[in-house]
Each structure stands twice: as structure tokens, then as C-alpha cells.
C-alpha positions as CSV (number, residue, x, y, z in Angstrom):
1,X,2.0,-14.0,-1.0
2,X,2.9,-14.7,-4.6
3,X,-0.1,-12.9,-5.9
4,X,-1.6,-9.4,-5.7
5,X,-5.0,-8.1,-6.8
6,X,-6.1,-5.6,-9.4
7,X,-9.2,-3.6,-9.0
8,X,-11.1,-2.9,-12.3
9,X,-13.7,-0.2,-12.3
10,X,-16.0,0.1,-15.3
11,X,-18.2,3.2,-15.5
12,X,-21.2,3.2,-17.9
13,X,-22.4,6.5,-19.5
14,X,-25.4,6.3,-17.2
15,X,-23.1,6.6,-14.2
16,X,-23.4,3.0,-13.0
17,X,-20.0,1.6,-11.7
18,X,-19.1,-2.1,-11.9
19,X,-16.1,-3.3,-9.8
20,X,-14.2,-6.5,-10.3
21,X,-11.0,-7.9,-8.6
22,X,-8.5,-10.1,-10.4
23,X,-5.3,-11.8,-9.1
24,X,-1.9,-11.1,-10.8
25,X,1.6,-12.4,-10.4
26,X,3.2,-9.8,-12.7
27,X,2.1,-6.5,-14.0
28,X,2.6,-5.1,-17.5
29,X,3.2,-1.3,-17.5
30,X,2.8,0.9,-20.5
31,X,5.6,3.3,-21.4
32,X,4.7,7.0,-21.6
33,X,5.1,8.8,-24.9
34,X,8.6,10.2,-25.4
35,X,9.3,13.7,-24.0
36,X,12.4,15.7,-23.2
37,X,12.2,14.4,-19.6
38,X,13.3,10.8,-18.9
39,X,10.3,8.8,-17.6
40,X,10.4,6.6,-14.5
41,X,8.4,3.8,-13.0
42,X,6.0,6.3,-11.4
43,X,5.1,7.6,-14.8
44,X,4.5,4.1,-16.0
45,X,2.3,3.3,-13.0
46,X,0.4,6.6,-13.5
47,X,-0.4,5.7,-17.1
48,X,-1.3,2.1,-16.1
49,X,-3.9,3.3,-13.6
50,X,-5.3,6.1,-15.7
51,X,-9.0,5.9,-16.7
52,X,-9.5,5.3,-20.4
53,X,-12.5,5.6,-22.7
54,X,-13.1,2.2,-24.4
55,X,-13.6,2.1,-28.2
56,X,-17.1,1.9,-29.8
57,X,-16.2,-1.7,-30.7
58,X,-15.6,-2.5,-27.0
59,X,-19.1,-2.4,-25.6
60,X,-20.7,-4.1,-22.6
61,X,-24.2,-4.4,-21.3
62,X,-24.8,-2.3,-18.3
63,X,-26.6,-4.1,-15.5
64,X,-28.5,-0.9,-14.6
65,X,-29.5,0.8,-17.9
66,X,-29.3,-2.4,-20.0
67,X,-27.7,-0.5,-22.8
68,X,-24.7,-1.8,-24.9
69,X,-22.3,1.2,-24.7
70,X,-18.5,1.7,-24.6
71,X,-17.7,2.4,-21.0
72,X,-14.8,4.1,-19.2
73,X,-12.4,1.7,-17.6
74,X,-9.8,2.1,-14.8
75,X,-7.4,-0.5,-13.4
76,X,-5.6,0.0,-10.2
77,X,-3.3,-2.0,-7.8
78,X,-5.4,-3.1,-4.8
79,X,-2.8,-5.3,-3.2
80,X,0.7,-6.3,-4.2
81,X,2.7,-9.6,-3.8
82,X,6.0,-10.1,-1.9
83,X,7.7,-10.6,-5.2
84,X,6.8,-7.8,-7.6
85,X,7.5,-8.6,-11.3
86,X,7.2,-5.5,-13.5
87,X,7.1,-6.0,-17.3
88,X,7.8,-2.9,-19.3
89,X,5.7,-3.0,-22.5
90,X,8.5,-2.2,-25.0
91,X,6.7,-3.8,-27.9
92,X,3.7,-2.0,-29.3
93,X,1.3,-2.7,-32.2
94,X,0.0,0.3,-34.2
95,X,-2.9,-0.1,-36.6
96,X,-2.0,0.9,-40.1
97,X,-4.0,1.5,-43.3
98,X,-3.5,-2.1,-44.6
99,X,-1.6,-3.9,-41.8
100,X,-0.6,-3.8,-38.2
101,X,2.7,-2.0,-37.6
102,X,5.0,-3.2,-34.9
103,X,7.8,-1.3,-33.1
104,X,10.0,-1.5,-30.1
105,X,10.2,1.4,-27.6
106,X,13.8,2.1,-26.8
107,X,13.2,4.9,-24.2
108,X,15.2,4.8,-20.9
109,X,12.9,4.2,-18.0
110,X,14.4,5.1,-14.6
111,X,13.8,2.7,-11.7
112,X,15.4,2.5,-8.2
113,X,17.6,-0.4,-7.2
114,X,16.6,-0.1,-3.6
115,X,13.5,1.1,-1.8
116,X,10.9,1.4,-4.6
117,X,8.0,2.8,-2.7
118,X,4.6,2.3,-4.5
119,X,2.4,3.1,-1.5
120,X,0.6,5.9,-3.3
121,X,-0.5,3.5,-6.1
122,X,-1.9,0.7,-3.8
123,X,-5.6,1.5,-3.2
124,X,-6.3,-1.4,-0.8
125,X,-5.4,-1.7,2.9
126,X,-1.6,-1.5,3.6
127,X,0.0,-3.6,6.3
128,X,2.3,-1.2,8.2
129,X,4.6,-4.1,9.1
130,X,5.0,-5.0,5.5
131,X,4.6,-1.8,3.4
132,X,4.8,-2.0,-0.5
133,X,8.5,-1.0,-0.5
134,X,10.8,-3.2,-2.7
135,X,14.4,-3.9,-3.5
136,X,15.5,-4.9,-6.9
137,X,17.3,-8.3,-7.3
138,X,17.2,-9.0,-11.0
139,X,16.6,-7.4,-14.4
140,X,15.9,-9.2,-17.7
141,X,17.1,-7.3,-20.7
142,X,16.3,-7.3,-24.4
143,X,18.7,-5.9,-27.0
144,X,17.8,-5.7,-30.7
145,X,14.7,-5.1,-32.6
146,X,11.5,-7.0,-33.7
147,X,13.3,-9.1,-36.3
148,X,16.0,-10.3,-34.1
149,X,17.1,-9.8,-30.5
150,X,19.2,-11.0,-27.6
151,X,18.3,-11.5,-24.0
152,X,20.7,-11.0,-21.1
153,X,20.2,-10.6,-17.3
154,X,21.7,-8.7,-14.4
155,X,21.2,-10.3,-11.0
156,X,22.2,-9.6,-7.4
157,X,24.3,-12.2,-5.6
158,X,22.8,-12.7,-2.2
159,X,26.1,-13.8,-0.5
160,X,28.4,-11.1,-1.9
161,X,25.8,-8.4,-2.3
162,X,27.3,-7.7,-5.7
163,X,25.6,-7.5,-9.1
164,X,26.5,-9.8,-12.0
165,X,25.9,-9.7,-15.8
166,X,24.7,-12.9,-17.4
167,X,25.2,-13.0,-21.2
168,X,25.1,-16.5,-22.7
169,X,28.1,-18.4,-21.2
170,X,29.7,-15.2,-19.9
171,X,29.2,-14.1,-16.3
172,X,30.9,-11.1,-14.8
173,X,30.6,-8.5,-12.1
174,X,28.8,-5.4,-13.2
175,X,28.8,-1.8,-11.9
176,X,25.7,-0.5,-10.3
177,X,25.6,2.4,-12.8
178,X,24.9,-0.1,-15.6
179,X,21.8,-1.7,-14.0
180,X,19.4,1.0,-15.2
181,X,19.5,1.0,-19.0
182,X,17.4,1.2,-22.2
183,X,17.6,-2.6,-22.4
184,X,15.7,-3.2,-19.2
185,X,12.6,-5.3,-20.0
186,X,11.4,-7.2,-16.9
187,X,12.2,-6.0,-13.4
188,X,12.2,-8.3,-10.4
189,X,11.6,-6.8,-6.9
190,X,11.3,-8.4,-3.4
191,X,9.5,-6.7,-0.5
192,X,12.0,-5.0,1.6
193,X,10.5,-5.6,5.0
194,X,7.8,-7.7,6.7
195,X,7.2,-11.4,7.6
196,X,7.7,-12.6,4.0
197,X,10.7,-10.4,3.1
198,X,14.0,-12.0,2.3
199,X,17.3,-10.8,3.6
200,X,18.9,-12.0,0.4
201,X,17.9,-8.8,-1.3
202,X,19.0,-6.5,1.5
203,X,22.0,-4.3,1.0
204,X,24.7,-3.4,3.5
205,X,24.2,0.3,2.5
206,X,20.7,1.1,1.3
207,X,20.0,4.6,0.1
208,X,17.1,6.7,1.4
209,X,13.7,5.5,0.0
210,X,12.8,6.7,-3.4
211,X,9.1,7.3,-3.0
212,X,7.4,7.0,-6.4
213,X,4.5,9.5,-6.5
214,X,2.6,11.1,-9.3
215,X,4.1,14.5,-8.3
216,X,7.7,13.3,-8.2
217,X,10.4,15.9,-9.3
218,X,11.3,15.0,-12.8
219,X,14.7,16.5,-12.5
220,X,15.9,14.0,-9.9
221,X,18.2,11.2,-10.8
């Protein structure tokens, strides 16, 4: 499947819960605030699925109490597609006194090249023959700031099982250690196993699964 589903839960102050499902082909993940510990994809997914209190200007009419009140909202992954596209929200807009301030987040976000396991974040039924475990096959990168930037890409060659860097007209082989960088902007993953998985993203030597959970050891690399 090319699409997954998001489950949105809106909770009114009266306690009534409204649930809605929406399809998605890519997911935009917020980047956690900078700390002394390097964040990873699990931290981004945790922030994405956290419940948030809506602003006073963001009201809706509750179908139960009929009041117009700012609710609490929680968005979670219900099902995921065979091709998982993750957009890291590196550009943020901050309200200022007289104008909107824009800035780019340059933090390094760690992500696995093989066996990204997001089982703990998928709240719907999971097919055991095609679990939500993914292998990376491409990264879109952005270098520069808001006033000017440059896009490059790193992609896996399915025939040679080697990674290559694409920078305008230059194409060259790249070391695995350079795949994860502060420039990573959009990540492209393919499901590792199942009827719809592709052998083009499999590797001759795949490391042990890196299971992304909310309690993952922050000191691991």
C-alpha cells in the first residue's frame, strides 16, 4: 500500500472523545528541543504523537455538550504504508511582537539505515507477515539557511548495494558513516519484509534491528 492512516483523537473538556481517520503518504515529524543528548527518530515520533492542548483560538463545537471550547488533540499512526516517507520539520515559524520569525533547526537527528522498527508507535492491527520494520534507501538533504540553500541526495544502488551522493552533476560513492547528518531533511524507507517488500533495499549484511521505543537508551549510537 502507498498510504497509511492517522488516527486523530479530539477530547473536549466535558470528556467527550471524537475520533477521525485520515490517509497519508508521508509524515512530518517535529524535532524535539535541543538538549545535551542527540535526538533520534523515536524522539520525533514521541513528540508527533503527544497530546497537545489547543489554543483558545482553536475551538470546535462538541457534539455532546455543544460548547465551543479548545480541545486536547492527539494524532497517532494507525497503519503505515510499504514506502514510509519521513519529513523532518527543520523549518519553524515563531510568532514575534511585530512579525513572524523563521529559523532552521540544524540539530542532528539519528536514524537507522537498516531495520527501523516503529511497531510501538503503530496503534492499529499489525500484520505479523509484514511488520512495520523498514530499510532506508534514500535521503534528501538541505544545506544552507532560509535565505538560500542547496539540495542534495544520498541513494542506495539496488544492484551494487552501495550508497551514492548526488550533488548537481556530480555523483560519487559515499561512506555509510556520512548518511546520517545534520543536513538530512526527508528520509525514504521501504518495508523490510512482507508481500509488498522489495529486495532492492535489502542488504547483504543487515545489522540487528534497531527497535525505536519511547524508552530507548539515549547513549546508544
